[in-house]
C-alpha positions as CSV (number, residue, x, y, z in Angstrom):
1,X,-21.3,-181.0,-54.9
2,X,-23.8,-182.8,-53.6
3,X,-27.5,-182.4,-53.1
4,X,-28.4,-182.2,-49.2
5,X,-31.5,-181.5,-47.4
6,X,-31.6,-178.1,-45.3
7,X,-34.0,-178.0,-42.4
8,X,-35.3,-175.0,-41.0
9,X,-37.1,-174.6,-38.1
10,X,-38.7,-171.7,-36.2
11,X,-40.0,-172.4,-32.8
12,X,-40.2,-170.8,-29.3
13,X,-36.9,-170.7,-27.6
14,X,-38.5,-172.9,-24.5
15,X,-38.7,-175.6,-26.9
16,X,-35.2,-175.4,-28.0
17,X,-33.9,-178.6,-25.9
18,X,-37.1,-181.0,-26.9
19,X,-36.2,-180.2,-30.8
20,X,-32.5,-180.5,-30.5
21,X,-33.1,-184.0,-29.1
22,X,-35.5,-184.8,-31.7
23,X,-32.9,-183.9,-34.5
24,X,-30.2,-186.0,-32.8
25,X,-32.7,-188.8,-32.3
26,X,-33.2,-188.4,-36.0
27,X,-29.1,-188.8,-36.6
28,X,-28.8,-185.1,-37.3
29,X,-26.2,-184.5,-35.1
30,X,-24.9,-180.8,-36.1
31,X,-27.2,-177.8,-36.4
32,X,-26.9,-174.0,-36.2
33,X,-29.2,-172.1,-33.5
34,X,-29.8,-168.5,-34.0
35,X,-31.5,-166.7,-30.8
36,X,-34.2,-163.8,-30.2
37,X,-35.4,-164.1,-33.8
38,X,-38.4,-161.7,-34.5
39,X,-40.9,-161.6,-37.3
40,X,-44.3,-161.5,-38.2
41,X,-46.7,-164.6,-39.1
42,X,-49.9,-165.9,-38.6
43,X,-49.8,-165.4,-35.1
44,X,-49.0,-161.9,-35.3
45,X,-45.5,-160.3,-34.3
46,X,-43.0,-161.5,-31.9
47,X,-40.8,-158.5,-31.7
48,X,-42.4,-156.8,-29.0
49,X,-42.7,-159.6,-26.8
50,X,-40.8,-158.7,-23.4
51,X,-40.3,-162.1,-21.7
52,X,-37.2,-163.8,-22.6
53,X,-38.8,-167.3,-22.4
54,X,-41.1,-166.5,-25.3
55,X,-38.1,-165.8,-27.6
56,X,-38.2,-167.4,-30.9
57,X,-35.2,-169.5,-32.1
58,X,-34.2,-170.2,-35.7
59,X,-32.5,-173.6,-36.2
60,X,-30.8,-174.6,-39.5
61,X,-29.3,-178.4,-39.9
62,X,-28.7,-180.4,-42.9
63,X,-29.1,-184.2,-43.6
64,X,-28.7,-186.3,-46.7
65,X,-32.0,-186.8,-48.7
66,X,-32.2,-190.5,-47.6
67,X,-32.1,-189.1,-44.1
68,X,-34.9,-187.0,-44.0
69,X,-37.8,-189.6,-43.0
70,X,-36.8,-189.9,-39.6
71,X,-36.6,-186.0,-39.2
72,X,-40.2,-185.5,-40.1
73,X,-41.6,-188.4,-38.1
74,X,-39.7,-186.9,-35.0
75,X,-40.2,-183.4,-35.6
76,X,-43.9,-183.1,-36.7
77,X,-45.1,-184.3,-33.9
78,X,-43.3,-182.0,-31.2
79,X,-44.1,-179.1,-33.5
80,X,-48.1,-180.1,-33.6
81,X,-47.8,-180.2,-29.8
82,X,-45.8,-177.0,-28.7
83,X,-46.1,-175.0,-32.0
84,X,-43.3,-173.7,-34.7
85,X,-42.9,-174.4,-38.3
86,X,-40.5,-176.6,-40.1
87,X,-39.4,-176.0,-43.6
88,X,-37.5,-178.5,-45.5
89,X,-35.4,-177.8,-49.0
90,X,-33.1,-179.0,-51.4
91,X,-29.8,-177.3,-51.4
92,X,-26.1,-178.3,-52.7
93,X,-23.4,-178.5,-50.6
94,X,-19.9,-177.7,-51.4
95,X,-16.7,-179.2,-49.5
96,X,-13.5,-177.5,-50.1
97,X,-10.9,-179.9,-51.0
98,X,-7.4,-179.1,-49.9
99,X,-5.1,-179.6,-53.1
100,X,-1.6,-180.3,-52.5
101,X,1.0,-179.2,-55.0
102,X,3.6,-181.6,-55.9
103,X,7.3,-180.5,-55.2
């Protein structure tokens, strides 16, 4: 087990490409995208929007703690300009190790 940073971004789907490019530029090359996210936040509810262009996405990515600074430097201006929110948290990554029994 080891400590990693979990990056969670909730934003308009229209900005997905820019956000993923920003993560990639920061050295975070793997991510998960969940589309059509609905909820209620400071902007009100998003679940009653009819236009697909306004759907929200939820992006999850992970990086090593020492790699988080470029992520923040690249994501913050993008989210400030286009909207959205980002949460960073400490989590533990568990990698399964394949054990080979001696014959």
